[in-house]
Jmol script that loads the backbone (N, CA, C; Angstrom):
load data "model"
ATOM      1  N   MET A   1       6.046   5.005 -37.709  1.00  0.00           N
ATOM      2  CA  MET A   1       5.085   4.744 -38.754  1.00  0.00           C
ATOM      3  C   MET A   1       5.830   4.455 -40.053  1.00  0.00           C
ATOM      4  N   GLU A   2       5.414   3.430 -40.738  1.00  0.00           N
ATOM      5  CA  GLU A   2       5.989   3.109 -42.039  1.00  0.00           C
ATOM      6  C   GLU A   2       5.268   3.918 -43.116  1.00  0.00           C
ATOM      7  N   MET A   3       6.013   4.376 -44.091  1.00  0.00           N
ATOM      8  CA  MET A   3       5.424   5.129 -45.199  1.00  0.00           C
ATOM      9  C   MET A   3       5.523   4.301 -46.473  1.00  0.00           C
ATOM     10  N   VAL A   4       4.516   4.441 -47.337  1.00  0.00           N
ATOM     11  CA  VAL A   4       4.479   3.723 -48.604  1.00  0.00           C
ATOM     12  C   VAL A   4       4.279   4.735 -49.719  1.00  0.00           C
ATOM     13  N   ARG A   5       5.077   4.600 -50.744  1.00  0.00           N
ATOM     14  CA  ARG A   5       4.927   5.469 -51.910  1.00  0.00           C
ATOM     15  C   ARG A   5       4.275   4.654 -53.015  1.00  0.00           C
ATOM     16  N   LEU A   6       3.221   5.175 -53.569  1.00  0.00           N
ATOM     17  CA  LEU A   6       2.520   4.514 -54.662  1.00  0.00           C
ATOM     18  C   LEU A   6       2.687   5.373 -55.906  1.00  0.00           C
ATOM     19  N   ALA A   7       3.568   4.956 -56.800  1.00  0.00           N
ATOM     20  CA  ALA A   7       3.819   5.687 -58.041  1.00  0.00           C
ATOM     21  C   ALA A   7       3.044   5.010 -59.160  1.00  0.00           C
ATOM     22  N   ILE A   8       2.190   5.775 -59.835  1.00  0.00           N
ATOM     23  CA  ILE A   8       1.318   5.217 -60.865  1.00  0.00           C
ATOM     24  C   ILE A   8       1.536   5.966 -62.181  1.00  0.00           C
ATOM     25  N   PRO A   9       1.929   5.243 -63.234  1.00  0.00           N
ATOM     26  CA  PRO A   9       2.014   5.911 -64.547  1.00  0.00           C
ATOM     27  C   PRO A   9       0.600   6.232 -65.029  1.00  0.00           C
ATOM     28  N   ARG A  10       0.318   7.477 -65.274  1.00  0.00           N
ATOM     29  CA  ARG A  10      -1.045   7.936 -65.557  1.00  0.00           C
ATOM     30  C   ARG A  10      -1.685   7.318 -66.793  1.00  0.00           C
ATOM     31  N   ARG A  11      -0.929   7.058 -67.802  1.00  0.00           N
ATOM     32  CA  ARG A  11      -1.519   6.643 -69.073  1.00  0.00           C
ATOM     33  C   ARG A  11      -1.689   5.139 -69.211  1.00  0.00           C
ATOM     34  N   VAL A  12      -1.383   4.397 -68.155  1.00  0.00           N
ATOM     35  CA  VAL A  12      -1.410   2.942 -68.253  1.00  0.00           C
ATOM     36  C   VAL A  12      -2.692   2.345 -67.674  1.00  0.00           C
ATOM     37  N   TYR A  13      -3.234   2.953 -66.623  1.00  0.00           N
ATOM     38  CA  TYR A  13      -4.366   2.370 -65.910  1.00  0.00           C
ATOM     39  C   TYR A  13      -5.647   3.148 -66.156  1.00  0.00           C
ATOM     40  N   THR A  14      -6.772   2.434 -66.103  1.00  0.00           N
ATOM     41  CA  THR A  14      -8.071   3.079 -66.285  1.00  0.00           C
ATOM     42  C   THR A  14      -8.560   3.612 -64.942  1.00  0.00           C
ATOM     43  N   GLN A  15      -9.572   4.451 -64.985  1.00  0.00           N
ATOM     44  CA  GLN A  15     -10.153   5.008 -63.766  1.00  0.00           C
ATOM     45  C   GLN A  15     -10.691   3.898 -62.871  1.00  0.00           C
ATOM     46  N   SER A  16     -11.322   2.886 -63.453  1.00  0.00           N
ATOM     47  CA  SER A  16     -11.881   1.803 -62.636  1.00  0.00           C
ATOM     48  C   SER A  16     -10.771   1.004 -61.935  1.00  0.00           C
ATOM     49  N   GLN A  17      -9.631   0.835 -62.575  1.00  0.00           N
ATOM     50  CA  GLN A  17      -8.518   0.132 -61.938  1.00  0.00           C
ATOM     51  C   GLN A  17      -7.975   0.934 -60.755  1.00  0.00           C
ATOM     52  N   LEU A  18      -7.859   2.245 -60.895  1.00  0.00           N
ATOM     53  CA  LEU A  18      -7.393   3.086 -59.803  1.00  0.00           C
ATOM     54  C   LEU A  18      -8.404   3.121 -58.656  1.00  0.00           C
ATOM     55  N   GLU A  19      -9.692   3.106 -58.992  1.00  0.00           N
ATOM     56  CA  GLU A  19     -10.720   3.058 -57.949  1.00  0.00           C
ATOM     57  C   GLU A  19     -10.649   1.743 -57.179  1.00  0.00           C
ATOM     58  N   TYR A  20     -10.335   0.652 -57.860  1.00  0.00           N
ATOM     59  CA  TYR A  20     -10.179  -0.646 -57.191  1.00  0.00           C
ATOM     60  C   TYR A  20      -9.014  -0.600 -56.202  1.00  0.00           C
ATOM     61  N   VAL A  21      -7.907   0.008 -56.601  1.00  0.00           N
ATOM     62  CA  VAL A  21      -6.760   0.142 -55.702  1.00  0.00           C
ATOM     63  C   VAL A  21      -7.156   0.961 -54.471  1.00  0.00           C
ATOM     64  N   ALA A  22      -7.895   2.054 -54.679  1.00  0.00           N
ATOM     65  CA  ALA A  22      -8.322   2.889 -53.550  1.00  0.00           C
ATOM     66  C   ALA A  22      -9.254   2.122 -52.626  1.00  0.00           C
ATOM     67  N   GLU A  23     -10.196   1.357 -53.177  1.00  0.00           N
ATOM     68  CA  GLU A  23     -11.120   0.565 -52.356  1.00  0.00           C
ATOM     69  C   GLU A  23     -10.373  -0.506 -51.564  1.00  0.00           C
ATOM     70  N   THR A  24      -9.391  -1.129 -52.185  1.00  0.00           N
ATOM     71  CA  THR A  24      -8.596  -2.154 -51.496  1.00  0.00           C
ATOM     72  C   THR A  24      -7.801  -1.531 -50.368  1.00  0.00           C
ATOM     73  N   PHE A  25      -7.213  -0.368 -50.601  1.00  0.00           N
ATOM     74  CA  PHE A  25      -6.455   0.312 -49.558  1.00  0.00           C
ATOM     75  C   PHE A  25      -7.370   0.709 -48.399  1.00  0.00           C
ATOM     76  N   GLU A  26      -8.577   1.161 -48.712  1.00  0.00           N
ATOM     77  CA  GLU A  26      -9.542   1.488 -47.654  1.00  0.00           C
ATOM     78  C   GLU A  26      -9.854   0.266 -46.798  1.00  0.00           C
ATOM     79  N   GLU A  27     -10.012  -0.888 -47.429  1.00  0.00           N
ATOM     80  CA  GLU A  27     -10.291  -2.128 -46.693  1.00  0.00           C
ATOM     81  C   GLU A  27      -9.110  -2.510 -45.796  1.00  0.00           C
ATOM     82  N   VAL A  28      -7.901  -2.367 -46.302  1.00  0.00           N
ATOM     83  CA  VAL A  28      -6.716  -2.658 -45.496  1.00  0.00           C
ATOM     84  C   VAL A  28      -6.661  -1.719 -44.294  1.00  0.00           C
ATOM     85  N   MET A  29      -6.941  -0.440 -44.495  1.00  0.00           N
ATOM     86  CA  MET A  29      -6.914   0.509 -43.388  1.00  0.00           C
ATOM     87  C   MET A  29      -8.008   0.201 -42.368  1.00  0.00           C
ATOM     88  N   ARG A  30      -9.158  -0.259 -42.834  1.00  0.00           N
ATOM     89  CA  ARG A  30     -10.258  -0.596 -41.926  1.00  0.00           C
ATOM     90  C   ARG A  30      -9.906  -1.789 -41.044  1.00  0.00           C
ATOM     91  N   THR A  31      -9.155  -2.725 -41.591  1.00  0.00           N
ATOM     92  CA  THR A  31      -8.830  -3.957 -40.864  1.00  0.00           C
ATOM     93  C   THR A  31      -7.363  -4.000 -40.443  1.00  0.00           C
ATOM     94  N   ARG A  32      -6.717  -2.851 -40.335  1.00  0.00           N
ATOM     95  CA  ARG A  32      -5.278  -2.804 -40.064  1.00  0.00           C
ATOM     96  C   ARG A  32      -4.904  -3.427 -38.730  1.00  0.00           C
ATOM     97  N   GLU A  33      -5.805  -3.469 -37.774  1.00  0.00           N
ATOM     98  CA  GLU A  33      -5.501  -4.093 -36.485  1.00  0.00           C
ATOM     99  C   GLU A  33      -5.355  -5.605 -36.632  1.00  0.00           C
ATOM    100  N   LEU A  34      -5.963  -6.187 -37.652  1.00  0.00           N
ATOM    101  CA  LEU A  34      -5.906  -7.627 -37.870  1.00  0.00           C
ATOM    102  C   LEU A  34      -4.756  -8.041 -38.780  1.00  0.00           C
ATOM    103  N   VAL A  35      -4.188  -7.088 -39.498  1.00  0.00           N
ATOM    104  CA  VAL A  35      -3.137  -7.387 -40.466  1.00  0.00           C
ATOM    105  C   VAL A  35      -1.818  -7.565 -39.723  1.00  0.00           C
ATOM    106  N   ARG A  36      -1.173  -8.685 -39.960  1.00  0.00           N
ATOM    107  CA  ARG A  36       0.117  -8.969 -39.333  1.00  0.00           C
ATOM    108  C   ARG A  36       1.235  -8.572 -40.286  1.00  0.00           C
ATOM    109  N   GLY A  37       2.389  -8.316 -39.744  1.00  0.00           N
ATOM    110  CA  GLY A  37       3.528  -7.926 -40.558  1.00  0.00           C
ATOM    111  C   GLY A  37       4.332  -9.129 -41.032  1.00  0.00           C
ATOM    112  N   TYR A  38       5.304  -8.868 -41.864  1.00  0.00           N
ATOM    113  CA  TYR A  38       6.212  -9.884 -42.383  1.00  0.00           C
ATOM    114  C   TYR A  38       7.634  -9.383 -42.225  1.00  0.00           C
ATOM    115  N   ARG A  39       8.567 -10.304 -42.139  1.00  0.00           N
ATOM    116  CA  ARG A  39       9.973  -9.928 -42.140  1.00  0.00           C
ATOM    117  C   ARG A  39      10.691 -10.747 -43.197  1.00  0.00           C
ATOM    118  N   ILE A  40      11.730 -10.177 -43.731  1.00  0.00           N
ATOM    119  CA  ILE A  40      12.514 -10.852 -44.767  1.00  0.00           C
ATOM    120  C   ILE A  40      13.404 -11.898 -44.097  1.00  0.00           C
ATOM    121  N   VAL A  41      13.338 -13.131 -44.588  1.00  0.00           N
ATOM    122  CA  VAL A  41      14.184 -14.200 -44.049  1.00  0.00           C
ATOM    123  C   VAL A  41      15.262 -14.631 -45.037  1.00  0.00           C
ATOM    124  N   LYS A  42      15.066 -14.333 -46.308  1.00  0.00           N
ATOM    125  CA  LYS A  42      16.056 -14.664 -47.333  1.00  0.00           C
ATOM    126  C   LYS A  42      15.936 -13.629 -48.446  1.00  0.00           C
ATOM    127  N   GLU A  43      17.076 -13.078 -48.865  1.00  0.00           N
ATOM    128  CA  GLU A  43      17.031 -12.053 -49.900  1.00  0.00           C
ATOM    129  C   GLU A  43      18.268 -12.133 -50.783  1.00  0.00           C
ATOM    130  N   PRO A  44      18.110 -11.831 -52.060  1.00  0.00           N
ATOM    131  CA  PRO A  44      19.277 -11.785 -52.942  1.00  0.00           C
ATOM    132  C   PRO A  44      20.044 -10.475 -52.716  1.00  0.00           C
ATOM    133  N   ARG A  45      21.228 -10.408 -53.241  1.00  0.00           N
ATOM    134  CA  ARG A  45      22.057  -9.207 -53.069  1.00  0.00           C
ATOM    135  C   ARG A  45      21.455  -7.991 -53.773  1.00  0.00           C
ATOM    136  N   PHE A  46      20.866  -8.215 -54.945  1.00  0.00           N
ATOM    137  CA  PHE A  46      20.281  -7.125 -55.722  1.00  0.00           C
ATOM    138  C   PHE A  46      18.789  -7.363 -55.927  1.00  0.00           C
ATOM    139  N   LEU A  47      18.034  -6.308 -56.006  1.00  0.00           N
ATOM    140  CA  LEU A  47      16.587  -6.339 -56.291  1.00  0.00           C
ATOM    141  C   LEU A  47      15.827  -7.259 -55.329  1.00  0.00           C
ATOM    142  N   ARG A  48      16.082  -7.111 -54.044  1.00  0.00           N
ATOM    143  CA  ARG A  48      15.495  -8.018 -53.065  1.00  0.00           C
ATOM    144  C   ARG A  48      13.974  -7.953 -53.023  1.00  0.00           C
ATOM    145  N   HIS A  49      13.383  -6.824 -53.399  1.00  0.00           N
ATOM    146  CA  HIS A  49      11.927  -6.691 -53.330  1.00  0.00           C
ATOM    147  C   HIS A  49      11.208  -7.570 -54.353  1.00  0.00           C
ATOM    148  N   PHE A  50      11.924  -8.103 -55.334  1.00  0.00           N
ATOM    149  CA  PHE A  50      11.290  -8.972 -56.321  1.00  0.00           C
ATOM    150  C   PHE A  50      11.312 -10.443 -55.923  1.00  0.00           C
ATOM    151  N   THR A  51      12.350 -10.890 -55.253  1.00  0.00           N
ATOM    152  CA  THR A  51      12.507 -12.329 -55.011  1.00  0.00           C
ATOM    153  C   THR A  51      12.797 -12.678 -53.553  1.00  0.00           C
ATOM    154  N   ALA A  52      12.522 -11.776 -52.625  1.00  0.00           N
ATOM    155  CA  ALA A  52      12.780 -12.051 -51.212  1.00  0.00           C
ATOM    156  C   ALA A  52      11.791 -13.091 -50.690  1.00  0.00           C
ATOM    157  N   HIS A  53      12.202 -13.793 -49.639  1.00  0.00           N
ATOM    158  CA  HIS A  53      11.336 -14.751 -48.954  1.00  0.00           C
ATOM    159  C   HIS A  53      10.952 -14.149 -47.613  1.00  0.00           C
ATOM    160  N   PHE A  54       9.680 -14.276 -47.233  1.00  0.00           N
ATOM    161  CA  PHE A  54       9.173 -13.632 -46.033  1.00  0.00           C
ATOM    162  C   PHE A  54       8.651 -14.655 -45.031  1.00  0.00           C
ATOM    163  N   GLU A  55       8.586 -14.205 -43.774  1.00  0.00           N
ATOM    164  CA  GLU A  55       8.021 -15.011 -42.691  1.00  0.00           C
ATOM    165  C   GLU A  55       7.046 -14.104 -41.936  1.00  0.00           C
ATOM    166  N   GLN A  56       5.880 -14.641 -41.630  1.00  0.00           N
ATOM    167  CA  GLN A  56       4.885 -13.858 -40.921  1.00  0.00           C
ATOM    168  C   GLN A  56       5.320 -13.616 -39.481  1.00  0.00           C
ATOM    169  N   LEU A  57       5.117 -12.397 -38.987  1.00  0.00           N
ATOM    170  CA  LEU A  57       5.479 -12.071 -37.611  1.00  0.00           C
ATOM    171  C   LEU A  57       4.445 -12.609 -36.630  1.00  0.00           C
TER     172      LEU A  57
END
end "model"
wireframe off; spacefill off
backbone 0.3
color backbone group
């Protein structure tokens, strides 16, 4: 199982924005059987999560 950490600075977002994130996550979990994964096909040496290129599995 893959784990995801969601770190949120408390003073930056409103309650409605956080509720939107929760609703979106619920939708992803509901349709998780339909969601396909991605793999990295090209990445820079540093900070790859910002500029990596992906390919759908």
